C-alpha positions as CSV (number, residue, x, y, z in Angstrom):
1,X,24.8,33.0,0.9
2,X,26.7,32.6,-2.3
3,X,25.2,31.3,-5.5
4,X,27.3,28.2,-5.3
5,X,26.1,27.5,-1.8
6,X,22.5,28.1,-2.8
7,X,22.9,25.7,-5.8
8,X,24.6,23.1,-3.6
9,X,21.7,23.2,-1.1
10,X,19.2,23.0,-3.9
11,X,21.0,20.0,-5.4
12,X,20.9,18.3,-2.0
13,X,17.2,19.0,-1.8
14,X,16.7,17.5,-5.2
15,X,18.9,14.6,-4.3
16,X,16.9,14.1,-1.0
17,X,13.6,14.2,-2.8
18,X,14.7,11.7,-5.4
19,X,16.1,9.5,-2.7
20,X,12.9,9.7,-0.7
21,X,10.9,8.9,-3.9
22,X,13.1,5.8,-4.4
23,X,12.5,4.7,-0.9
24,X,8.8,5.2,-1.4
25,X,8.8,3.1,-4.5
26,X,10.8,0.3,-2.7
27,X,8.3,0.5,0.2
28,X,5.4,0.2,-2.2
29,X,7.0,-2.8,-3.9
30,X,7.4,-4.4,-0.4
31,X,3.8,-3.6,0.4
32,X,2.7,-5.3,-2.8
33,X,4.7,-8.4,-2.0
34,X,3.2,-8.5,1.5
35,X,-0.3,-8.0,0.0
36,X,0.3,-10.9,-2.4
37,X,1.1,-13.0,0.8
38,X,-2.0,-11.6,2.5
39,X,0.0,-10.0,5.3
40,X,-2.4,-7.1,5.7
41,X,-1.2,-6.0,9.1
42,X,2.3,-5.3,7.7
43,X,0.8,-3.6,4.6
44,X,-1.2,-1.3,6.9
45,X,1.9,-0.5,9.0
46,X,4.0,0.3,6.0
47,X,1.2,2.4,4.5
48,X,1.4,4.8,7.5
49,X,5.2,5.1,7.0
50,X,4.8,5.6,3.3
51,X,2.2,8.3,3.9
52,X,4.6,10.2,6.1
53,X,7.4,9.8,3.5
54,X,5.2,11.1,0.7
55,X,4.2,14.2,2.7
56,X,7.9,14.9,3.3
57,X,8.9,14.1,-0.3
58,X,6.3,16.5,-1.8
59,X,6.6,19.2,0.8
60,X,8.5,21.3,-1.7
61,X,7.8,21.9,-5.4
62,X,9.3,19.3,-7.8
63,X,12.2,20.9,-9.8
64,X,11.5,21.0,-13.5
65,X,14.7,18.9,-14.1
66,X,13.2,16.1,-12.0
67,X,9.6,16.3,-13.2
68,X,9.9,13.4,-15.7
69,X,11.5,11.1,-13.0
70,X,8.8,12.0,-10.5
71,X,6.0,11.4,-13.1
72,X,7.3,8.0,-14.0
73,X,7.8,7.0,-10.4
74,X,4.3,8.1,-9.5
75,X,2.9,6.2,-12.4
76,X,4.7,3.0,-11.2
77,X,3.5,3.6,-7.6
78,X,-0.1,4.1,-8.8
79,X,0.1,0.9,-10.8
80,X,1.3,-1.0,-7.7
81,X,-1.5,0.6,-5.6
82,X,-4.1,-0.6,-8.1
83,X,-2.8,-4.1,-7.9
84,X,-2.8,-3.9,-4.1
85,X,-6.4,-2.7,-4.2
86,X,-7.4,-5.6,-6.4
87,X,-5.7,-8.0,-4.0
88,X,-7.5,-6.4,-1.0
89,X,-10.9,-6.6,-2.8
90,X,-10.2,-10.3,-3.5
91,X,-9.3,-10.9,0.1
92,X,-12.4,-9.2,1.3
93,X,-14.5,-11.3,-1.0
94,X,-12.8,-14.4,0.2
95,X,-13.5,-13.5,3.8
96,X,-17.1,-12.9,2.9
97,X,-17.4,-16.3,1.2
98,X,-15.8,-18.0,4.2
99,X,-18.1,-16.2,6.6
100,X,-21.1,-17.2,4.6
101,X,-19.9,-20.8,4.4
102,X,-19.3,-20.8,8.1
103,X,-22.8,-19.5,8.8
104,X,-24.3,-22.2,6.5
105,X,-22.4,-24.9,8.3
106,X,-23.4,-23.6,11.7
107,X,-27.1,-23.5,10.6
108,X,-26.8,-27.0,9.1
109,X,-25.3,-28.3,12.3
110,X,-27.9,-26.7,14.5
111,X,-30.6,-28.1,12.3
112,X,-29.0,-31.6,12.5
113,X,-28.7,-31.4,16.3
114,X,-32.4,-30.3,16.5
115,X,-33.4,-33.3,14.5
116,X,-31.3,-35.7,16.6
117,X,-32.8,-34.3,19.8
118,X,-36.3,-34.8,18.5
119,X,-35.8,-38.5,17.8
């Protein structure tokens, strides 16, 4: 293989990695939008795809010329992940509150029905 062929393949590898990273960022943004809409099943589905893309993207070392780009992209992705985690925690808390409210209503209704039957 000639040096120019080797450089061309390396350039394609960098281009592929950068393209994969861009896809991952777009997917993360989509996941965040879905999380804001509380569509957790789609978020979960996309997370599996994203995990596979990340494994492929980082299968090879990051070229020095791309390290700044990758660092900034990873920082953006981590920030979106943190927001998604916050949304998930809020959704979990909301479900817990609704569950507690439902249990209270059920107990109140059962108590009311017991009183009605005893009269």
